C-alpha positions as CSV (number, residue, x, y, z in Angstrom):
1,X,-49.7,48.2,38.5
2,X,-47.5,48.3,41.6
3,X,-47.7,44.5,41.9
4,X,-46.8,44.1,38.2
5,X,-43.8,46.4,38.7
6,X,-42.7,44.3,41.7
7,X,-43.1,41.1,39.8
8,X,-41.1,42.5,36.8
9,X,-38.3,43.5,39.2
10,X,-38.1,39.9,40.5
11,X,-38.4,38.2,37.1
12,X,-35.7,40.4,35.6
13,X,-33.2,39.9,38.4
14,X,-33.5,36.2,39.2
15,X,-31.8,34.9,36.0
16,X,-28.6,37.0,36.6
17,X,-28.3,36.8,40.4
18,X,-24.7,36.7,41.6
19,X,-23.3,33.3,42.6
20,X,-20.1,34.7,44.1
21,X,-19.4,37.4,46.8
22,X,-18.5,40.6,45.0
23,X,-16.0,42.9,46.7
24,X,-14.5,43.5,50.2
25,X,-17.8,44.8,51.6
26,X,-19.6,41.7,50.3
27,X,-17.2,39.3,52.0
28,X,-17.2,41.4,55.2
29,X,-21.0,41.1,55.4
30,X,-20.7,37.4,55.1
31,X,-18.0,37.3,57.8
32,X,-20.3,39.4,60.0
33,X,-23.0,36.8,59.6
34,X,-20.7,34.2,60.9
35,X,-19.4,36.3,63.8
36,X,-20.2,39.9,64.3
37,X,-17.0,41.8,65.1
38,X,-17.0,45.5,64.1
39,X,-13.3,46.1,65.1
40,X,-12.3,43.3,62.6
41,X,-14.6,44.8,59.9
42,X,-17.0,41.8,60.2
43,X,-18.8,43.9,58.9
44,X,-17.2,47.3,58.3
45,X,-18.3,50.4,60.1
46,X,-20.9,51.8,60.6
47,X,-22.1,48.3,61.4
48,X,-25.4,47.5,59.6
49,X,-26.9,45.8,62.6
50,X,-30.4,45.0,61.3
51,X,-29.1,44.0,57.9
52,X,-26.8,41.5,59.6
53,X,-29.6,40.4,61.9
54,X,-31.9,39.5,59.0
55,X,-29.0,37.6,57.3
56,X,-28.4,35.7,60.5
57,X,-32.1,34.8,60.7
58,X,-31.9,33.6,57.1
59,X,-28.8,31.6,57.9
60,X,-30.7,29.9,60.8
61,X,-33.2,28.8,58.2
62,X,-30.4,27.4,56.0
63,X,-29.9,30.3,53.6
64,X,-26.2,31.1,53.4
65,X,-24.9,34.7,53.5
66,X,-24.4,35.0,49.7
67,X,-27.9,33.9,48.8
68,X,-29.4,35.8,51.7
69,X,-27.8,39.1,50.5
70,X,-28.8,38.5,46.9
71,X,-32.4,37.7,48.1
72,X,-32.6,40.9,50.1
73,X,-31.3,42.9,47.0
74,X,-34.0,41.4,44.9
75,X,-36.8,41.9,47.5
76,X,-35.7,45.5,47.9
77,X,-35.8,46.0,44.1
78,X,-39.4,44.7,44.1
79,X,-40.3,47.0,47.0
80,X,-38.8,50.0,45.3
81,X,-40.5,49.2,42.0
82,X,-43.8,48.7,43.6
83,X,-43.8,51.9,45.8
84,X,-42.4,54.2,43.2
85,X,-45.8,53.8,41.4
86,X,-48.0,55.4,44.1
87,X,-45.2,57.8,45.1
88,X,-45.0,59.2,41.6
89,X,-48.7,59.0,41.0
90,X,-49.4,61.1,44.1
91,X,-46.8,63.8,43.1
92,X,-48.1,63.8,39.5
93,X,-51.8,64.2,40.4
94,X,-52.5,67.7,41.7
95,X,-56.1,68.6,42.2
96,X,-56.4,70.1,38.8
97,X,-55.3,66.9,37.0
98,X,-57.2,63.7,36.5
99,X,-55.9,60.4,38.0
100,X,-54.8,59.3,34.5
101,X,-51.8,61.6,34.7
102,X,-50.7,59.9,37.9
103,X,-51.2,56.5,36.5
104,X,-49.2,57.2,33.4
105,X,-46.4,58.8,35.4
106,X,-46.3,55.9,37.9
107,X,-46.1,53.4,35.0
108,X,-43.1,55.3,33.5
109,X,-41.4,55.6,36.9
110,X,-41.8,51.8,37.4
111,X,-40.2,51.0,34.1
112,X,-37.4,53.4,34.7
113,X,-36.7,51.8,38.1
114,X,-37.0,48.2,37.1
115,X,-34.9,48.5,33.9
116,X,-32.4,51.1,35.2
117,X,-28.9,49.7,34.5
118,X,-27.4,50.8,37.8
119,X,-30.4,49.6,39.9
120,X,-30.5,46.4,38.0
121,X,-26.8,45.7,38.3
122,X,-26.7,46.3,42.1
123,X,-30.0,44.4,42.4
124,X,-28.1,41.2,41.3
125,X,-25.3,41.6,43.9
126,X,-24.7,40.5,47.5
127,X,-24.4,44.1,48.7
128,X,-26.5,46.6,50.6
129,X,-26.8,49.3,47.9
130,X,-29.9,47.9,46.1
131,X,-31.5,47.5,49.6
132,X,-30.8,51.1,50.3
133,X,-32.3,52.1,46.9
134,X,-35.5,50.3,47.6
135,X,-35.6,51.7,51.2
136,X,-35.2,55.2,49.8
137,X,-38.3,54.9,47.8
138,X,-40.2,53.4,50.7
139,X,-39.0,56.2,53.0
140,X,-39.9,58.9,50.5
141,X,-43.4,57.5,50.2
142,X,-43.7,57.2,53.9
143,X,-42.7,60.8,54.4
144,X,-45.1,61.9,51.8
145,X,-48.0,60.2,53.6
146,X,-47.1,61.2,57.2
147,X,-49.9,63.9,57.0
148,X,-52.5,61.3,56.1
149,X,-53.4,60.4,59.7
150,X,-52.1,59.0,62.9
151,X,-51.3,55.5,61.5
152,X,-49.4,56.9,58.5
153,X,-47.4,59.2,60.8
154,X,-46.4,56.5,63.2
155,X,-45.6,54.2,60.2
156,X,-43.3,56.9,58.8
157,X,-41.5,57.3,62.2
158,X,-41.0,53.5,62.4
159,X,-39.8,53.2,58.9
160,X,-37.1,55.8,59.2
161,X,-35.9,54.4,62.6
162,X,-35.6,50.9,61.2
163,X,-33.9,52.0,58.0
164,X,-31.1,53.4,60.2
165,X,-30.5,49.9,61.6
166,X,-30.2,48.5,58.1
167,X,-27.7,51.2,57.0
168,X,-27.1,54.0,59.4
169,X,-26.0,56.5,56.7
170,X,-29.5,56.1,55.1
171,X,-31.1,57.7,58.2
172,X,-28.6,60.5,58.3
173,X,-28.8,61.3,54.6
174,X,-32.6,61.2,54.4
175,X,-33.3,62.8,57.8
176,X,-34.3,66.1,56.0
177,X,-36.9,64.1,54.1
178,X,-38.4,62.8,57.3
179,X,-38.4,66.3,58.9
180,X,-40.2,67.7,55.9
181,X,-42.8,64.9,56.2
182,X,-43.2,65.6,59.9
183,X,-43.5,69.4,59.2
184,X,-46.2,68.8,56.6
185,X,-48.1,66.6,59.1
186,X,-47.9,69.3,61.8
187,X,-49.0,72.0,59.3
188,X,-52.0,69.9,58.4
189,X,-53.2,69.4,61.9
190,X,-51.5,66.4,63.3
191,X,-52.0,66.5,67.1
192,X,-49.2,67.0,69.6
193,X,-50.1,63.6,71.0
194,X,-49.4,61.9,67.7
195,X,-46.2,63.8,67.2
196,X,-45.0,62.7,70.7
197,X,-46.1,59.1,70.0
198,X,-44.1,59.1,66.7
199,X,-41.1,60.5,68.4
200,X,-41.3,57.9,71.2
201,X,-41.8,55.0,68.7
202,X,-38.9,56.2,66.5
203,X,-36.6,56.6,69.6
204,X,-37.5,53.1,70.9
205,X,-36.9,51.4,67.6
206,X,-33.7,53.3,67.1
207,X,-32.4,52.4,70.5
208,X,-33.4,48.8,69.9
209,X,-30.6,48.5,67.3
210,X,-28.2,51.3,68.4
211,X,-27.6,49.9,71.9
212,X,-26.6,46.4,70.8
213,X,-24.4,48.0,68.1
214,X,-22.6,50.0,70.7
215,X,-22.3,47.1,73.0
216,X,-20.8,45.0,70.3
217,X,-18.2,47.7,69.6
218,X,-17.2,48.0,73.2
219,X,-19.3,51.0,74.1
220,X,-19.6,54.5,72.7
221,X,-15.8,55.1,73.0
222,X,-15.1,51.9,71.2
223,X,-17.5,52.7,68.4
224,X,-16.0,56.2,68.0
225,X,-12.5,54.7,67.9
226,X,-13.4,52.1,65.2
227,X,-15.1,54.8,63.1
228,X,-12.2,57.2,63.4
229,X,-9.8,54.5,62.3
230,X,-11.9,53.6,59.3
231,X,-12.7,57.0,58.1
232,X,-9.3,58.4,59.0
233,X,-7.8,56.0,56.4
234,X,-10.2,57.2,53.7
235,X,-11.2,60.9,54.1
236,X,-7.7,62.4,53.8
237,X,-7.7,61.0,50.2
238,X,-11.3,61.8,49.3
239,X,-12.6,64.8,51.3
240,X,-11.8,68.4,50.6
241,X,-12.7,69.0,54.3
242,X,-9.9,66.6,55.4
243,X,-7.1,68.0,53.4
244,X,-7.6,66.2,50.1
245,X,-7.9,69.5,48.2
246,X,-10.0,70.8,45.4
247,X,-9.0,68.0,43.1
248,X,-10.7,65.5,45.4
249,X,-13.9,67.6,45.2
250,X,-13.7,67.8,41.4
251,X,-13.1,64.1,41.2
252,X,-16.1,63.3,43.4
253,X,-18.3,65.6,41.4
254,X,-17.0,64.2,38.1
255,X,-17.7,60.5,38.9
256,X,-21.1,61.4,40.4
257,X,-22.0,63.2,37.2
258,X,-20.9,60.2,35.1
259,X,-23.0,57.8,37.2
260,X,-25.9,60.3,37.0
261,X,-25.8,60.4,33.2
262,X,-25.4,56.6,33.0
263,X,-28.5,56.2,35.2
264,X,-30.7,58.6,33.3
265,X,-30.1,57.4,29.8
266,X,-33.4,55.4,29.6
267,X,-35.3,58.4,31.1
268,X,-33.7,60.8,28.5
269,X,-34.7,58.5,25.6
270,X,-38.3,58.3,26.9
271,X,-38.5,62.1,27.5
272,X,-37.0,62.9,24.1
273,X,-39.6,60.7,22.3
274,X,-42.5,62.2,24.2
275,X,-41.4,65.8,23.7
276,X,-40.6,65.3,20.0
277,X,-43.9,63.5,19.3
278,X,-46.0,66.7,19.0
279,X,-43.5,68.3,16.7
280,X,-43.6,65.2,14.4
281,X,-47.4,65.2,14.6
282,X,-47.5,68.9,13.6
283,X,-45.2,68.2,10.6
284,X,-47.5,65.4,9.5
285,X,-50.8,67.2,10.2
286,X,-49.9,70.8,9.3
287,X,-50.1,72.2,12.8
288,X,-51.5,71.6,16.2
289,X,-55.0,72.4,15.3
290,X,-55.1,70.6,12.0
291,X,-57.5,67.8,13.1
292,X,-59.9,70.3,14.5
293,X,-59.9,72.5,11.4
294,X,-60.4,69.4,9.1
295,X,-63.4,68.3,11.2
296,X,-64.7,71.9,11.6
297,X,-65.1,71.3,15.3
298,X,-68.1,69.1,14.6
299,X,-69.1,66.8,17.5
300,X,-66.5,68.2,19.9
301,X,-66.9,70.2,23.0
302,X,-64.8,73.3,23.5
303,X,-62.5,71.7,26.1
304,X,-61.9,68.8,23.8
305,X,-61.0,71.1,20.9
306,X,-58.6,73.0,23.1
307,X,-56.9,69.8,24.2
308,X,-56.3,68.7,20.6
309,X,-55.1,72.2,19.7
310,X,-52.4,72.5,22.4
311,X,-49.0,73.8,21.3
312,X,-46.2,71.3,20.9
313,X,-44.4,73.2,23.6
314,X,-47.1,72.9,26.1
315,X,-46.3,69.4,27.4
316,X,-42.8,70.6,28.2
317,X,-44.0,73.7,30.0
318,X,-46.6,71.6,31.9
319,X,-44.0,69.1,32.9
320,X,-41.8,71.8,34.3
321,X,-44.7,73.2,36.3
322,X,-45.5,69.8,37.6
323,X,-41.9,69.2,38.6
324,X,-41.7,72.6,40.3
325,X,-44.8,71.8,42.4
326,X,-42.9,68.8,43.8
327,X,-39.5,70.3,44.1
328,X,-39.4,70.5,48.0
329,X,-39.8,66.7,48.3
330,X,-37.3,65.9,45.6
331,X,-34.8,68.5,46.7
332,X,-34.6,67.3,50.3
333,X,-34.3,63.8,49.0
334,X,-31.4,64.5,46.5
335,X,-29.5,67.4,47.9
336,X,-28.2,66.1,51.3
337,X,-26.7,62.9,49.8
338,X,-25.2,64.7,46.9
339,X,-23.6,67.3,49.1
340,X,-22.3,64.7,51.5
341,X,-20.7,62.5,48.8
342,X,-19.2,65.5,47.1
343,X,-17.6,66.9,50.3
344,X,-16.6,63.7,52.0
345,X,-16.5,60.3,50.3
346,X,-17.9,58.5,47.3
347,X,-16.1,55.5,45.6
348,X,-18.9,53.4,44.1
349,X,-21.9,54.0,42.0
350,X,-23.9,52.1,44.5
351,X,-23.8,55.0,46.9
352,X,-25.9,57.0,44.4
353,X,-28.9,54.6,44.6
354,X,-30.1,56.5,47.7
355,X,-31.1,59.4,45.5
356,X,-31.2,58.0,41.9
357,X,-34.9,57.0,42.3
358,X,-35.8,60.6,43.1
359,X,-34.4,61.6,39.7
360,X,-36.4,58.9,38.0
361,X,-39.5,60.3,39.7
362,X,-38.5,63.8,38.5
363,X,-38.2,62.5,34.9
364,X,-41.6,60.8,35.2
365,X,-43.2,64.1,36.4
366,X,-41.6,65.9,33.4
367,X,-43.1,63.3,31.1
368,X,-46.6,63.1,32.6
369,X,-48.3,65.9,30.7
370,X,-46.9,64.7,27.4
371,X,-48.6,61.4,28.0
372,X,-52.0,63.2,27.8
373,X,-52.7,63.3,31.5
374,X,-53.5,66.9,32.4
375,X,-55.4,68.7,29.7
376,X,-56.9,65.7,28.0
377,X,-57.8,64.1,31.2
378,X,-59.6,67.3,32.3
379,X,-61.5,67.5,29.0
380,X,-62.6,63.9,29.2
381,X,-63.7,64.3,32.7
382,X,-65.7,67.3,31.8
383,X,-67.7,65.3,29.3
384,X,-69.4,63.5,32.3
385,X,-68.0,60.0,32.5
386,X,-66.7,60.3,36.1
387,X,-63.4,61.4,37.4
388,X,-61.6,58.0,37.2
389,X,-62.9,56.9,33.9
390,X,-62.3,60.4,32.4
391,X,-58.8,60.5,33.8
392,X,-58.0,57.1,32.3
393,X,-59.5,58.0,28.9
394,X,-57.5,61.2,29.1
395,X,-54.2,59.3,28.8
396,X,-52.8,59.1,25.3
397,X,-52.1,55.4,25.5
398,X,-50.0,55.4,22.4
399,X,-47.6,58.0,23.8
400,X,-47.6,56.4,27.3
401,X,-47.0,53.0,25.9
402,X,-44.2,54.3,23.7
403,X,-42.5,56.0,26.6
404,X,-42.7,53.0,28.9
405,X,-41.5,50.7,26.2
406,X,-38.6,52.9,25.2
407,X,-37.5,53.2,28.9
408,X,-37.7,49.5,29.4
409,X,-36.0,48.5,26.1
410,X,-33.2,51.1,26.5
411,X,-32.4,50.1,30.1
412,X,-32.6,46.4,29.3
413,X,-30.3,46.8,26.3
414,X,-27.7,48.6,28.4
415,X,-27.8,45.9,31.1
416,X,-28.2,42.8,28.9
417,X,-26.0,43.7,26.0
418,X,-23.8,46.5,27.3
419,X,-20.0,46.4,27.5
420,X,-17.5,48.6,29.3
421,X,-15.7,51.4,27.4
422,X,-12.3,50.5,26.1
423,X,-9.4,52.8,27.0
424,X,-9.0,53.7,23.3
425,X,-12.6,54.8,23.0
426,X,-13.8,58.4,23.6
427,X,-14.6,59.2,27.2
428,X,-18.0,60.4,26.2
429,X,-19.0,56.9,25.4
430,X,-18.9,56.1,29.1
431,X,-22.5,57.3,29.3
432,X,-23.6,54.2,27.4
433,X,-20.6,51.9,27.6
434,X,-19.9,51.0,31.3
435,X,-19.5,48.2,33.7
436,X,-23.2,48.1,34.9
437,X,-24.2,45.1,32.9
438,X,-24.7,41.3,33.2
439,X,-21.5,40.6,31.3
440,X,-19.4,42.3,34.0
441,X,-20.9,40.1,36.6
442,X,-20.4,36.9,34.5
443,X,-16.8,37.8,33.6
444,X,-15.9,38.5,37.2
445,X,-17.4,35.2,38.4
446,X,-15.8,33.2,35.6
447,X,-12.4,34.8,36.4
448,X,-12.8,34.1,40.1
449,X,-13.8,30.5,39.4
450,X,-10.6,30.1,37.3
451,X,-8.4,31.7,40.0
452,X,-9.8,29.4,42.7
453,X,-9.2,26.4,40.5
454,X,-5.6,27.5,39.8
455,X,-4.8,28.2,43.5
456,X,-6.5,24.9,44.6
457,X,-3.8,23.0,42.7
458,X,-1.2,24.3,45.2
459,X,-1.1,22.2,48.4
460,X,-2.2,24.2,51.5
461,X,0.6,22.6,53.5
462,X,3.3,24.1,51.3
463,X,1.6,27.3,50.0
464,X,1.0,30.7,51.5
465,X,-1.4,33.0,49.6
466,X,-0.7,36.7,49.4
467,X,-2.0,39.9,47.9
468,X,-0.5,43.3,47.5
469,X,-2.1,46.7,48.1
470,X,-0.4,49.8,46.5
471,X,-1.7,53.3,46.9
472,X,-2.9,55.4,44.1
473,X,-2.1,59.0,43.0
474,X,-4.1,61.9,41.7
475,X,-7.5,63.1,42.9
476,X,-8.9,60.8,45.6
477,X,-5.9,58.4,45.1
478,X,-7.7,56.6,42.3
479,X,-5.0,56.5,39.7
480,X,-2.7,53.4,39.9
481,X,-4.4,52.0,43.1
482,X,-3.8,48.3,43.3
483,X,-6.8,46.6,44.8
484,X,-5.9,43.7,47.1
485,X,-7.9,40.4,47.3
486,X,-7.3,39.3,50.8
487,X,-10.9,39.0,51.7
488,X,-11.7,36.7,48.8
489,X,-8.7,34.5,49.5
490,X,-9.7,34.3,53.2
491,X,-13.3,33.4,52.4
492,X,-13.0,31.0,49.6
493,X,-9.7,29.3,50.6
494,X,-9.9,29.1,54.4
495,X,-7.3,26.2,54.6
496,X,-4.5,28.5,53.5
497,X,-2.6,31.2,55.4
498,X,-3.3,34.5,53.8
499,X,-1.0,37.6,53.8
500,X,-2.2,41.1,52.9
501,X,1.0,43.0,52.1
502,X,1.1,46.8,52.2
503,X,4.7,47.6,51.2
504,X,4.5,51.3,51.3
505,X,3.6,51.2,55.0
506,X,6.0,48.2,55.7
507,X,3.2,46.3,57.3
508,X,1.4,43.0,56.6
509,X,-1.9,41.5,57.9
510,X,-2.0,37.8,58.4
511,X,-4.8,35.3,59.0
512,X,-5.9,31.7,58.3
513,X,-9.6,30.9,57.7
514,X,-12.3,33.3,58.6
515,X,-10.5,34.7,61.7
516,X,-9.7,38.5,61.9
517,X,-6.4,39.6,60.3
518,X,-3.5,40.3,62.6
519,X,-1.1,43.1,62.0
520,X,2.6,42.2,61.7
521,X,5.8,43.9,60.9
522,X,8.0,43.6,57.8
523,X,9.6,40.4,59.2
524,X,7.2,37.6,58.6
525,X,7.5,34.0,59.7
526,X,5.9,31.5,57.3
527,X,4.5,28.1,58.4
528,X,6.8,25.1,58.4
529,X,7.0,23.4,55.1
530,X,6.2,26.5,53.0
531,X,7.6,26.2,49.5
532,X,5.9,29.0,47.6
533,X,4.1,32.3,47.9
534,X,1.1,32.5,45.5
535,X,0.6,36.3,45.1
536,X,-2.8,37.4,43.7
537,X,-2.8,40.8,42.1
538,X,-5.3,43.1,40.4
539,X,-2.5,44.3,38.1
540,X,1.3,44.5,37.6
541,X,3.2,46.1,40.5
542,X,5.9,47.6,38.3
543,X,8.9,48.9,40.2
544,X,6.9,49.6,43.4
545,X,7.1,46.0,44.5
546,X,9.8,43.7,43.0
547,X,8.1,40.7,41.3
548,X,9.5,41.0,37.8
549,X,11.9,38.1,38.4
550,X,9.0,35.6,38.3
551,X,6.4,35.0,35.5
552,X,3.2,36.9,35.7
553,X,0.2,34.8,34.8
554,X,-3.1,36.4,33.8
555,X,-6.2,34.7,35.2
556,X,-9.0,36.0,33.0
557,X,-9.3,39.8,32.8
558,X,-9.6,40.4,36.6
559,X,-6.6,38.7,38.3
560,X,-2.9,38.3,37.9
561,X,-0.9,35.6,39.7
562,X,2.8,35.4,40.5
563,X,4.2,32.3,42.2
564,X,7.4,32.9,44.1
565,X,9.5,29.9,45.3
566,X,10.5,30.0,49.0
567,X,13.5,28.3,50.4
568,X,14.4,29.2,53.9
569,X,14.5,32.9,53.5
570,X,13.1,35.4,51.0
571,X,13.4,39.2,50.7
572,X,10.6,41.0,48.8
573,X,10.8,44.8,49.0
574,X,10.6,45.7,52.7
575,X,9.4,42.2,53.7
576,X,11.6,39.4,55.0
577,X,10.0,36.0,54.8
578,X,11.5,33.2,56.9
579,X,10.1,29.7,57.0
580,X,9.6,28.4,60.5
581,X,11.4,25.3,61.5
582,X,9.2,22.2,61.9
583,X,8.5,21.3,65.5
584,X,10.2,18.0,66.4
585,X,8.4,15.5,68.7
586,X,10.5,14.1,71.5
587,X,11.4,10.5,71.1
588,X,9.2,8.0,72.8
């Protein structure tokens, strides 16, 4: 089943894999593959050393950064889909339950993971979030198995240490999960020698990526400085602990709740069907014991009769008991990331993929008894056919199949046929109408293709590309924020000079090609021969940056373009643009 889940993850993602870099982070990863420079955000802090190392290895084999990142996202999706099966099965199969309960729960968890709209969406993109989602499942399974012997303990220590090299925040956020696994291993008799060996192995693997990372940043002091500069520009807007106020906390909790609901729609549909099934059966059959009464109990053992006569409420209660038995593992998986994001910083739904799989596991545990695993499995096993066969027969395959199919169909419908909520539609519709669908990827790529085609008509010798960043207002500065496109212009049009204009700070950043941006003041010298500024925007600037004198061209639904003629000298807001004089060669 795990292999089937992995194959389903690959098959579903390959047709919709991204063919363009997605956002700033995506481009910065690609720049880091070319030349690792943490100070220039190639890539951005905290550095992702092993992620970049793998991409560099793929590049040496001829796989470019875009396809390398997408490939890693798909591979991680397959890993997460495969390992969520034994992870859920283990949590769903306490000693009192047959193995069928774990099998059914694992199948449902796999369907919820493979077809989850958020996991599917990020599994198509050249970003690290789907990789983290798959790693989170692998780390949870490794932590759960650390008490299974020396090899499993050492494997768990190695897995957590290496995960930190892929995305350092993953190690920090899931460290409590590792400590719980180590504590369980110690409680179950793991020797001090094994504990020491695991600590040594984890430290060695951690230092293997940490020391090169610090060296690349100019030492510990340099790494601290880069981190402070990066987070110092973010946290005052997003963290209640850095002065952003209660509105920032409320904003973080609101968007996290929205993403949570969006990610749990398929699970809710499957659970609703399973829990309502007994009530529908009672209405058709006249009560939970109707079949037994009609047959007079003939040919049935007492356990079998009891299993058919369970109350319609019993699967719900049994699911809650099963979830309660697993709460320590799920709580230490979910709580630290949720608290960190709420108190500090969360701007993308991709952040939540580190704990979303835990909630899918929780939903599968709630559903397991309703699929016939516990009571029916025990009854079948008692009739003498062996534990495994009894457990498998104990599954109500109609219910289990219905739940798995509903989860898959609901998630697939949201991703394949979904659309974003329009501003005029009720906000409640955001639970099912959102951007996590294939159409959003296709629309962005179509618009970017069109923009690059339009800009490509302007000669690089006479055109400077520019983009504008304007700050937002409200909680976390989200309202009215104007997203700049300097990274995309830099990556896809390296023959042009690119300006990143931040008028509210009277500063600009300038580059050509894939070199780092250089900070300059409001007086900017343009290359000789410049005749126009092609300014790419994510929306109108209004009265915050004076561009109303020139036509605004919409490029698809993603970009706006304003072309400003330049003749010698140009004043735009706080910026003064002057065309440099052409250098004259001395006469021969």
